[in-house]
PDB file as gemmi writes it, atoms N, CA and C in Angstrom:
CRYST1    1.000    1.000    1.000  90.00  90.00  90.00 P 1                      
ATOM      1  N   MET A   1      12.118  -4.115 -16.975  1.00  0.00           N  
ATOM      2  CA  MET A   1      13.146  -5.129 -17.044  1.00  0.00           C  
ATOM      3  C   MET A   1      12.457  -6.485 -16.989  1.00  0.00           C  
ATOM      4  N   SER A   2      12.939  -7.440 -17.755  1.00  0.00           N  
ATOM      5  CA  SER A   2      12.333  -8.772 -17.772  1.00  0.00           C  
ATOM      6  C   SER A   2      12.638  -9.493 -16.463  1.00  0.00           C  
ATOM      7  N   ASP A   3      12.191 -10.734 -16.371  1.00  0.00           N  
ATOM      8  CA  ASP A   3      12.408 -11.517 -15.163  1.00  0.00           C  
ATOM      9  C   ASP A   3      13.802 -12.125 -15.091  1.00  0.00           C  
ATOM     10  N   ALA A   4      14.665 -11.814 -16.051  1.00  0.00           N  
ATOM     11  CA  ALA A   4      16.041 -12.304 -16.003  1.00  0.00           C  
ATOM     12  C   ALA A   4      16.725 -11.740 -14.765  1.00  0.00           C  
ATOM     13  N   PRO A   5      17.572 -12.527 -14.114  1.00  0.00           N  
ATOM     14  CA  PRO A   5      18.221 -12.019 -12.906  1.00  0.00           C  
ATOM     15  C   PRO A   5      19.132 -10.833 -13.227  1.00  0.00           C  
ATOM     16  N   PRO A   6      19.148  -9.838 -12.337  1.00  0.00           N  
ATOM     17  CA  PRO A   6      19.989  -8.670 -12.594  1.00  0.00           C  
ATOM     18  C   PRO A   6      21.468  -9.025 -12.449  1.00  0.00           C  
ATOM     19  N   GLY A   7      22.293  -8.343 -13.202  1.00  0.00           N  
ATOM     20  CA  GLY A   7      23.724  -8.542 -13.075  1.00  0.00           C  
ATOM     21  C   GLY A   7      24.317  -7.661 -11.990  1.00  0.00           C  
ATOM     22  N   TRP A   8      23.627  -6.559 -11.687  1.00  0.00           N  
ATOM     23  CA  TRP A   8      24.135  -5.577 -10.740  1.00  0.00           C  
ATOM     24  C   TRP A   8      23.003  -5.122  -9.820  1.00  0.00           C  
ATOM     25  N   VAL A   9      23.321  -4.915  -8.542  1.00  0.00           N  
ATOM     26  CA  VAL A   9      22.349  -4.407  -7.570  1.00  0.00           C  
ATOM     27  C   VAL A   9      23.037  -3.331  -6.742  1.00  0.00           C  
ATOM     28  N   ALA A  10      22.355  -2.207  -6.556  1.00  0.00           N  
ATOM     29  CA  ALA A  10      22.869  -1.125  -5.716  1.00  0.00           C  
ATOM     30  C   ALA A  10      21.766  -0.673  -4.770  1.00  0.00           C  
ATOM     31  N   THR A  11      22.145  -0.365  -3.550  1.00  0.00           N  
ATOM     32  CA  THR A  11      21.201   0.170  -2.574  1.00  0.00           C  
ATOM     33  C   THR A  11      21.700   1.537  -2.125  1.00  0.00           C  
ATOM     34  N   VAL A  12      20.821   2.517  -2.221  1.00  0.00           N  
ATOM     35  CA  VAL A  12      21.131   3.880  -1.800  1.00  0.00           C  
ATOM     36  C   VAL A  12      20.173   4.227  -0.669  1.00  0.00           C  
ATOM     37  N   THR A  13      20.715   4.663   0.458  1.00  0.00           N  
ATOM     38  CA  THR A  13      19.894   5.096   1.585  1.00  0.00           C  
ATOM     39  C   THR A  13      20.140   6.571   1.825  1.00  0.00           C  
ATOM     40  N   VAL A  14      19.056   7.347   1.828  1.00  0.00           N  
ATOM     41  CA  VAL A  14      19.134   8.776   2.103  1.00  0.00           C  
ATOM     42  C   VAL A  14      18.567   8.988   3.498  1.00  0.00           C  
ATOM     43  N   ARG A  15      19.371   9.565   4.374  1.00  0.00           N  
ATOM     44  CA  ARG A  15      18.916   9.888   5.729  1.00  0.00           C  
ATOM     45  C   ARG A  15      18.583  11.370   5.766  1.00  0.00           C  
ATOM     46  N   ALA A  16      17.312  11.665   5.956  1.00  0.00           N  
ATOM     47  CA  ALA A  16      16.836  13.046   5.945  1.00  0.00           C  
ATOM     48  C   ALA A  16      16.954  13.655   7.337  1.00  0.00           C  
ATOM     49  N   ALA A  17      16.891  14.971   7.379  1.00  0.00           N  
ATOM     50  CA  ALA A  17      16.996  15.693   8.646  1.00  0.00           C  
ATOM     51  C   ALA A  17      15.814  15.406   9.566  1.00  0.00           C  
ATOM     52  N   ASP A  18      14.663  15.096   8.982  1.00  0.00           N  
ATOM     53  CA  ASP A  18      13.476  14.827   9.793  1.00  0.00           C  
ATOM     54  C   ASP A  18      12.513  13.927   9.013  1.00  0.00           C  
ATOM     55  N   PRO A  19      11.561  13.297   9.694  1.00  0.00           N  
ATOM     56  CA  PRO A  19      10.632  12.379   9.016  1.00  0.00           C  
ATOM     57  C   PRO A  19       9.791  13.041   7.931  1.00  0.00           C  
ATOM     58  N   ARG A  20       9.433  14.297   8.125  1.00  0.00           N  
ATOM     59  CA  ARG A  20       8.597  14.968   7.119  1.00  0.00           C  
ATOM     60  C   ARG A  20       9.364  15.118   5.805  1.00  0.00           C  
ATOM     61  N   LEU A  21      10.637  15.473   5.896  1.00  0.00           N  
ATOM     62  CA  LEU A  21      11.463  15.602   4.698  1.00  0.00           C  
ATOM     63  C   LEU A  21      11.624  14.248   4.006  1.00  0.00           C  
ATOM     64  N   ALA A  22      11.797  13.191   4.781  1.00  0.00           N  
ATOM     65  CA  ALA A  22      11.887  11.850   4.196  1.00  0.00           C  
ATOM     66  C   ALA A  22      10.593  11.501   3.464  1.00  0.00           C  
ATOM     67  N   GLY A  23       9.461  11.871   4.026  1.00  0.00           N  
ATOM     68  CA  GLY A  23       8.176  11.632   3.373  1.00  0.00           C  
ATOM     69  C   GLY A  23       8.041  12.397   2.071  1.00  0.00           C  
ATOM     70  N   MET A  24       8.502  13.657   2.072  1.00  0.00           N  
ATOM     71  CA  MET A  24       8.466  14.455   0.843  1.00  0.00           C  
ATOM     72  C   MET A  24       9.329  13.811  -0.240  1.00  0.00           C  
ATOM     73  N   LEU A  25      10.507  13.354   0.161  1.00  0.00           N  
ATOM     74  CA  LEU A  25      11.412  12.724  -0.795  1.00  0.00           C  
ATOM     75  C   LEU A  25      10.803  11.445  -1.353  1.00  0.00           C  
ATOM     76  N   GLU A  26      10.222  10.640  -0.492  1.00  0.00           N  
ATOM     77  CA  GLU A  26       9.592   9.401  -0.954  1.00  0.00           C  
ATOM     78  C   GLU A  26       8.465   9.696  -1.939  1.00  0.00           C  
ATOM     79  N   ARG A  27       7.622  10.679  -1.630  1.00  0.00           N  
ATOM     80  CA  ARG A  27       6.518  11.022  -2.541  1.00  0.00           C  
ATOM     81  C   ARG A  27       7.029  11.553  -3.874  1.00  0.00           C  
ATOM     82  N   ALA A  28       8.157  12.258  -3.856  1.00  0.00           N  
ATOM     83  CA  ALA A  28       8.724  12.784  -5.101  1.00  0.00           C  
ATOM     84  C   ALA A  28       9.301  11.663  -5.969  1.00  0.00           C  
ATOM     85  N   LEU A  29       9.898  10.651  -5.339  1.00  0.00           N  
ATOM     86  CA  LEU A  29      10.548   9.580  -6.099  1.00  0.00           C  
ATOM     87  C   LEU A  29       9.611   8.437  -6.492  1.00  0.00           C  
ATOM     88  N   ARG A  30       8.499   8.259  -5.760  1.00  0.00           N  
ATOM     89  CA  ARG A  30       7.633   7.097  -5.988  1.00  0.00           C  
ATOM     90  C   ARG A  30       7.159   6.975  -7.431  1.00  0.00           C  
ATOM     91  N   PRO A  31       6.666   8.039  -8.090  1.00  0.00           N  
ATOM     92  CA  PRO A  31       6.219   7.876  -9.489  1.00  0.00           C  
ATOM     93  C   PRO A  31       7.354   7.449 -10.419  1.00  0.00           C  
ATOM     94  N   GLU A  32       8.552   7.936 -10.150  1.00  0.00           N  
ATOM     95  CA  GLU A  32       9.687   7.583 -10.999  1.00  0.00           C  
ATOM     96  C   GLU A  32      10.091   6.117 -10.801  1.00  0.00           C  
ATOM     97  N   ALA A  33      10.031   5.641  -9.573  1.00  0.00           N  
ATOM     98  CA  ALA A  33      10.395   4.247  -9.294  1.00  0.00           C  
ATOM     99  C   ALA A  33       9.395   3.276  -9.917  1.00  0.00           C  
ATOM    100  N   ALA A  34       8.167   3.725 -10.119  1.00  0.00           N  
ATOM    101  CA  ALA A  34       7.132   2.851 -10.680  1.00  0.00           C  
ATOM    102  C   ALA A  34       7.229   2.726 -12.206  1.00  0.00           C  
ATOM    103  N   ARG A  35       7.995   3.570 -12.841  1.00  0.00           N  
ATOM    104  CA  ARG A  35       8.097   3.559 -14.306  1.00  0.00           C  
ATOM    105  C   ARG A  35       8.918   2.381 -14.810  1.00  0.00           C  
ATOM    106  N   GLU A  36       8.549   1.935 -15.993  1.00  0.00           N  
ATOM    107  CA  GLU A  36       9.332   0.902 -16.677  1.00  0.00           C  
ATOM    108  C   GLU A  36      10.586   1.550 -17.249  1.00  0.00           C  
ATOM    109  N   VAL A  37      11.722   0.991 -16.940  1.00  0.00           N  
ATOM    110  CA  VAL A  37      13.000   1.490 -17.447  1.00  0.00           C  
ATOM    111  C   VAL A  37      13.707   0.321 -18.119  1.00  0.00           C  
ATOM    112  N   PRO A  38      14.219   0.514 -19.331  1.00  0.00           N  
ATOM    113  CA  PRO A  38      14.908  -0.593 -20.004  1.00  0.00           C  
ATOM    114  C   PRO A  38      16.128  -1.058 -19.205  1.00  0.00           C  
ATOM    115  N   ARG A  39      16.240  -2.353 -19.023  1.00  0.00           N  
ATOM    116  CA  ARG A  39      17.400  -3.010 -18.412  1.00  0.00           C  
ATOM    117  C   ARG A  39      17.634  -2.679 -16.949  1.00  0.00           C  
ATOM    118  N   ALA A  40      16.661  -2.008 -16.275  1.00  0.00           N  
ATOM    119  CA  ALA A  40      16.830  -1.677 -14.860  1.00  0.00           C  
ATOM    120  C   ALA A  40      15.466  -1.628 -14.166  1.00  0.00           C  
ATOM    121  N   ARG A  41      15.507  -1.819 -12.867  1.00  0.00           N  
ATOM    122  CA  ARG A  41      14.285  -1.755 -12.048  1.00  0.00           C  
ATOM    123  C   ARG A  41      14.649  -1.096 -10.733  1.00  0.00           C  
ATOM    124  N   ALA A  42      13.773  -0.246 -10.213  1.00  0.00           N  
ATOM    125  CA  ALA A  42      14.014   0.429  -8.942  1.00  0.00           C  
ATOM    126  C   ALA A  42      12.889   0.103  -7.968  1.00  0.00           C  
ATOM    127  N   THR A  43      13.268  -0.091  -6.720  1.00  0.00           N  
ATOM    128  CA  THR A  43      12.305  -0.339  -5.645  1.00  0.00           C  
ATOM    129  C   THR A  43      12.565   0.694  -4.562  1.00  0.00           C  
ATOM    130  N   LEU A  44      11.516   1.350  -4.121  1.00  0.00           N  
ATOM    131  CA  LEU A  44      11.622   2.403  -3.121  1.00  0.00           C  
ATOM    132  C   LEU A  44      11.035   1.908  -1.811  1.00  0.00           C  
ATOM    133  N   GLY A  45      11.666   2.239  -0.693  1.00  0.00           N  
ATOM    134  CA  GLY A  45      11.155   1.831   0.607  1.00  0.00           C  
ATOM    135  C   GLY A  45      11.602   2.794   1.689  1.00  0.00           C  
ATOM    136  N   ARG A  46      11.184   2.507   2.902  1.00  0.00           N  
ATOM    137  CA  ARG A  46      11.565   3.314   4.059  1.00  0.00           C  
ATOM    138  C   ARG A  46      12.308   2.420   5.033  1.00  0.00           C  
ATOM    139  N   GLY A  47      13.547   2.784   5.377  1.00  0.00           N  
ATOM    140  CA  GLY A  47      14.336   2.032   6.332  1.00  0.00           C  
ATOM    141  C   GLY A  47      14.061   2.462   7.752  1.00  0.00           C  
ATOM    142  N   GLY A  48      13.401   3.563   7.923  1.00  0.00           N  
ATOM    143  CA  GLY A  48      13.059   4.142   9.214  1.00  0.00           C  
ATOM    144  C   GLY A  48      12.343   5.447   8.964  1.00  0.00           C  
ATOM    145  N   PRO A  49      11.918   6.139  10.010  1.00  0.00           N  
ATOM    146  CA  PRO A  49      11.143   7.370   9.806  1.00  0.00           C  
ATOM    147  C   PRO A  49      11.897   8.464   9.067  1.00  0.00           C  
ATOM    148  N   ARG A  50      13.225   8.466   9.160  1.00  0.00           N  
ATOM    149  CA  ARG A  50      14.031   9.498   8.495  1.00  0.00           C  
ATOM    150  C   ARG A  50      14.790   8.960   7.293  1.00  0.00           C  
ATOM    151  N   GLU A  51      14.509   7.742   6.866  1.00  0.00           N  
ATOM    152  CA  GLU A  51      15.274   7.121   5.782  1.00  0.00           C  
ATOM    153  C   GLU A  51      14.396   6.762   4.590  1.00  0.00           C  
ATOM    154  N   VAL A  52      14.945   6.995   3.413  1.00  0.00           N  
ATOM    155  CA  VAL A  52      14.348   6.531   2.162  1.00  0.00           C  
ATOM    156  C   VAL A  52      15.398   5.642   1.509  1.00  0.00           C  
ATOM    157  N   THR A  53      14.998   4.423   1.166  1.00  0.00           N  
ATOM    158  CA  THR A  53      15.925   3.460   0.578  1.00  0.00           C  
ATOM    159  C   THR A  53      15.500   3.177  -0.851  1.00  0.00           C  
ATOM    160  N   LEU A  54      16.473   3.217  -1.733  1.00  0.00           N  
ATOM    161  CA  LEU A  54      16.247   2.946  -3.143  1.00  0.00           C  
ATOM    162  C   LEU A  54      17.139   1.781  -3.539  1.00  0.00           C  
ATOM    163  N   GLU A  55      16.536   0.704  -4.027  1.00  0.00           N  
ATOM    164  CA  GLU A  55      17.316  -0.427  -4.524  1.00  0.00           C  
ATOM    165  C   GLU A  55      17.164  -0.474  -6.035  1.00  0.00           C  
ATOM    166  N   ILE A  56      18.284  -0.508  -6.709  1.00  0.00           N  
ATOM    167  CA  ILE A  56      18.292  -0.542  -8.172  1.00  0.00           C  
ATOM    168  C   ILE A  56      18.898  -1.863  -8.617  1.00  0.00           C  
ATOM    169  N   GLU A  57      18.194  -2.552  -9.503  1.00  0.00           N  
ATOM    170  CA  GLU A  57      18.696  -3.778 -10.126  1.00  0.00           C  
ATOM    171  C   GLU A  57      18.876  -3.479 -11.601  1.00  0.00           C  
ATOM    172  N   ALA A  58      20.019  -3.854 -12.141  1.00  0.00           N  
ATOM    173  CA  ALA A  58      20.285  -3.577 -13.550  1.00  0.00           C  
ATOM    174  C   ALA A  58      20.946  -4.774 -14.207  1.00  0.00           C  
ATOM    175  N   ARG A  59      20.734  -4.912 -15.498  1.00  0.00           N  
ATOM    176  CA  ARG A  59      21.307  -6.036 -16.252  1.00  0.00           C  
ATOM    177  C   ARG A  59      22.790  -5.869 -16.526  1.00  0.00           C  
ATOM    178  N   ASP A  60      23.241  -4.610 -16.659  1.00  0.00           N  
ATOM    179  CA  ASP A  60      24.644  -4.383 -17.021  1.00  0.00           C  
ATOM    180  C   ASP A  60      25.113  -3.071 -16.409  1.00  0.00           C  
ATOM    181  N   THR A  61      26.407  -2.825 -16.510  1.00  0.00           N  
ATOM    182  CA  THR A  61      26.979  -1.635 -15.882  1.00  0.00           C  
ATOM    183  C   THR A  61      26.463  -0.336 -16.496  1.00  0.00           C  
ATOM    184  N   GLY A  62      26.214  -0.336 -17.789  1.00  0.00           N  
ATOM    185  CA  GLY A  62      25.681   0.867 -18.429  1.00  0.00           C  
ATOM    186  C   GLY A  62      24.308   1.230 -17.893  1.00  0.00           C  
ATOM    187  N   ALA A  63      23.461   0.221 -17.735  1.00  0.00           N  
ATOM    188  CA  ALA A  63      22.122   0.457 -17.190  1.00  0.00           C  
ATOM    189  C   ALA A  63      22.202   0.901 -15.732  1.00  0.00           C  
ATOM    190  N   MET A  64      23.133   0.311 -14.960  1.00  0.00           N  
ATOM    191  CA  MET A  64      23.286   0.703 -13.560  1.00  0.00           C  
ATOM    192  C   MET A  64      23.756   2.143 -13.454  1.00  0.00           C  
ATOM    193  N   ARG A  65      24.751   2.514 -14.256  1.00  0.00           N  
ATOM    194  CA  ARG A  65      25.258   3.892 -14.246  1.00  0.00           C  
ATOM    195  C   ARG A  65      24.148   4.874 -14.580  1.00  0.00           C  
ATOM    196  N   ALA A  66      23.392   4.580 -15.617  1.00  0.00           N  
ATOM    197  CA  ALA A  66      22.310   5.473 -16.030  1.00  0.00           C  
ATOM    198  C   ALA A  66      21.246   5.591 -14.938  1.00  0.00           C  
ATOM    199  N   ALA A  67      20.865   4.470 -14.338  1.00  0.00           N  
ATOM    200  CA  ALA A  67      19.837   4.494 -13.296  1.00  0.00           C  
ATOM    201  C   ALA A  67      20.326   5.256 -12.063  1.00  0.00           C  
ATOM    202  N   LEU A  68      21.555   4.992 -11.631  1.00  0.00           N  
ATOM    203  CA  LEU A  68      22.095   5.710 -10.465  1.00  0.00           C  
ATOM    204  C   LEU A  68      22.181   7.209 -10.735  1.00  0.00           C  
ATOM    205  N   ASN A  69      22.689   7.589 -11.887  1.00  0.00           N  
ATOM    206  CA  ASN A  69      22.765   9.014 -12.227  1.00  0.00           C  
ATOM    207  C   ASN A  69      21.385   9.655 -12.216  1.00  0.00           C  
ATOM    208  N   THR A  70      20.418   8.964 -12.772  1.00  0.00           N  
ATOM    209  CA  THR A  70      19.059   9.504 -12.831  1.00  0.00           C  
ATOM    210  C   THR A  70      18.465   9.665 -11.441  1.00  0.00           C  
ATOM    211  N   TYR A  71      18.495   8.607 -10.635  1.00  0.00           N  
ATOM    212  CA  TYR A  71      17.876   8.677  -9.305  1.00  0.00           C  
ATOM    213  C   TYR A  71      18.613   9.631  -8.377  1.00  0.00           C  
ATOM    214  N   LEU A  72      19.939   9.648  -8.407  1.00  0.00           N  
ATOM    215  CA  LEU A  72      20.673  10.589  -7.563  1.00  0.00           C  
ATOM    216  C   LEU A  72      20.401  12.023  -7.986  1.00  0.00           C  
ATOM    217  N   GLY A  73      20.205  12.249  -9.276  1.00  0.00           N  
ATOM    218  CA  GLY A  73      19.820  13.579  -9.750  1.00  0.00           C  
ATOM    219  C   GLY A  73      18.459  13.992  -9.219  1.00  0.00           C  
ATOM    220  N   TRP A  74      17.499  13.053  -9.218  1.00  0.00           N  
ATOM    221  CA  TRP A  74      16.164  13.358  -8.690  1.00  0.00           C  
ATOM    222  C   TRP A  74      16.205  13.601  -7.186  1.00  0.00           C  
ATOM    223  N   VAL A  75      17.017  12.848  -6.462  1.00  0.00           N  
ATOM    224  CA  VAL A  75      17.165  13.066  -5.013  1.00  0.00           C  
ATOM    225  C   VAL A  75      17.709  14.472  -4.782  1.00  0.00           C  
ATOM    226  N   HIS A  76      18.760  14.819  -5.502  1.00  0.00           N  
ATOM    227  CA  HIS A  76      19.351  16.153  -5.355  1.00  0.00           C  
ATOM    228  C   HIS A  76      18.327  17.241  -5.678  1.00  0.00           C  
ATOM    229  N   LEU A  77      17.614  17.087  -6.766  1.00  0.00           N  
ATOM    230  CA  LEU A  77      16.617  18.077  -7.168  1.00  0.00           C  
ATOM    231  C   LEU A  77      15.539  18.248  -6.093  1.00  0.00           C  
ATOM    232  N   ALA A  78      15.025  17.143  -5.572  1.00  0.00           N  
ATOM    233  CA  ALA A  78      13.968  17.218  -4.557  1.00  0.00           C  
ATOM    234  C   ALA A  78      14.472  17.898  -3.287  1.00  0.00           C  
ATOM    235  N   LEU A  79      15.662  17.502  -2.807  1.00  0.00           N  
ATOM    236  CA  LEU A  79      16.189  18.093  -1.578  1.00  0.00           C  
ATOM    237  C   LEU A  79      16.557  19.566  -1.764  1.00  0.00           C  
ATOM    238  N   GLU A  80      17.090  19.908  -2.924  1.00  0.00           N  
ATOM    239  CA  GLU A  80      17.435  21.299  -3.202  1.00  0.00           C  
ATOM    240  C   GLU A  80      16.180  22.160  -3.305  1.00  0.00           C  
ATOM    241  N   THR A  81      15.114  21.616  -3.864  1.00  0.00           N  
ATOM    242  CA  THR A  81      13.849  22.346  -3.953  1.00  0.00           C  
ATOM    243  C   THR A  81      13.320  22.664  -2.568  1.00  0.00           C  
ATOM    244  N   VAL A  82      13.356  21.684  -1.666  1.00  0.00           N  
ATOM    245  CA  VAL A  82      12.900  21.908  -0.294  1.00  0.00           C  
ATOM    246  C   VAL A  82      13.800  22.937   0.394  1.00  0.00           C  
ATOM    247  N   ARG A  83      15.115  22.800   0.226  1.00  0.00           N  
ATOM    248  CA  ARG A  83      16.052  23.727   0.868  1.00  0.00           C  
ATOM    249  C   ARG A  83      15.779  25.170   0.428  1.00  0.00           C  
ATOM    250  N   ARG A  84      15.596  25.365  -0.857  1.00  0.00           N  
ATOM    251  CA  ARG A  84      15.340  26.721  -1.359  1.00  0.00           C  
ATOM    252  C   ARG A  84      13.976  27.228  -0.917  1.00  0.00           C  
ATOM    253  N   GLY A  85      12.995  26.313  -0.848  1.00  0.00           N  
ATOM    254  CA  GLY A  85      11.677  26.707  -0.352  1.00  0.00           C  
ATOM    255  C   GLY A  85      11.739  27.173   1.091  1.00  0.00           C  
ATOM    256  N   ARG A  86      12.513  26.463   1.895  1.00  0.00           N  
ATOM    257  CA  ARG A  86      12.674  26.864   3.303  1.00  0.00           C  
ATOM    258  C   ARG A  86      13.395  28.206   3.397  1.00  0.00           C  
ATOM    259  N   ALA A  87      14.374  28.428   2.527  1.00  0.00           N  
ATOM    260  CA  ALA A  87      15.147  29.671   2.566  1.00  0.00           C  
ATOM    261  C   ALA A  87      14.281  30.877   2.207  1.00  0.00           C  
ATOM    262  N   THR A  88      13.267  30.667   1.364  1.00  0.00           N  
ATOM    263  CA  THR A  88      12.387  31.772   0.974  1.00  0.00           C  
ATOM    264  C   THR A  88      11.149  31.871   1.847  1.00  0.00           C  
ATOM    265  N   GLY A  89      11.017  30.950   2.801  1.00  0.00           N  
ATOM    266  CA  GLY A  89       9.889  31.002   3.721  1.00  0.00           C  
ATOM    267  C   GLY A  89       8.614  30.390   3.185  1.00  0.00           C  
ATOM    268  N   SER A  90       8.721  29.526   2.199  1.00  0.00           N  
ATOM    269  CA  SER A  90       7.535  28.870   1.647  1.00  0.00           C  
ATOM    270  C   SER A  90       6.846  28.050   2.736  1.00  0.00           C  
ATOM    271  N   PRO A  91       5.536  28.215   2.929  1.00  0.00           N  
ATOM    272  CA  PRO A  91       4.844  27.453   3.977  1.00  0.00           C  
ATOM    273  C   PRO A  91       4.868  25.939   3.741  1.00  0.00           C  
ATOM    274  N   ASP A  92       4.926  25.497   2.474  1.00  0.00           N  
ATOM    275  CA  ASP A  92       4.936  24.069   2.184  1.00  0.00           C  
ATOM    276  C   ASP A  92       6.269  23.410   2.529  1.00  0.00           C  
ATOM    277  N   ALA A  93       7.326  24.207   2.657  1.00  0.00           N  
ATOM    278  CA  ALA A  93       8.649  23.673   2.946  1.00  0.00           C  
ATOM    279  C   ALA A  93       9.098  24.018   4.366  1.00  0.00           C  
ATOM    280  N   ALA A  94       8.150  24.402   5.199  1.00  0.00           N  
ATOM    281  CA  ALA A  94       8.479  24.796   6.575  1.00  0.00           C  
ATOM    282  C   ALA A  94       8.988  23.592   7.370  1.00  0.00           C  
ATOM    283  N   SER A  95       9.614  23.895   8.477  1.00  0.00           N  
ATOM    284  CA  SER A  95      10.101  22.830   9.359  1.00  0.00           C  
ATOM    285  C   SER A  95       8.943  21.976   9.831  1.00  0.00           C  
ATOM    286  N   PRO A  96       9.218  20.714  10.203  1.00  0.00           N  
ATOM    287  CA  PRO A  96       8.139  19.832  10.617  1.00  0.00           C  
ATOM    288  C   PRO A  96       7.430  20.337  11.846  1.00  0.00           C  
ATOM    289  N   ALA A  97       6.142  20.042  11.896  1.00  0.00           N  
ATOM    290  CA  ALA A  97       5.325  20.456  13.044  1.00  0.00           C  
ATOM    291  C   ALA A  97       5.552  19.567  14.235  1.00  0.00           C  
TER     292      ALA A  97                                                      
END                                                                             
């Protein structure tokens, strides 16, 4: 997105069950937040040990809708992957130490 001021800003905060899960989510989303996206920009941060915050700036409502749908889909995918890994006993998805 160019340096033009965004027309729309949204902040999404995901509160995870534990800090390790929040870290996994942040690592999963970080490469996507760093990508260039037409008409939108995403910034990823941590609001606390169990929180991942995503701020999306977009030029128009279409870009905001697309960005929110994309990022919320990735959040769902990452959390569902961990949930299923824990259900099958995967050591990488075990409860925090």
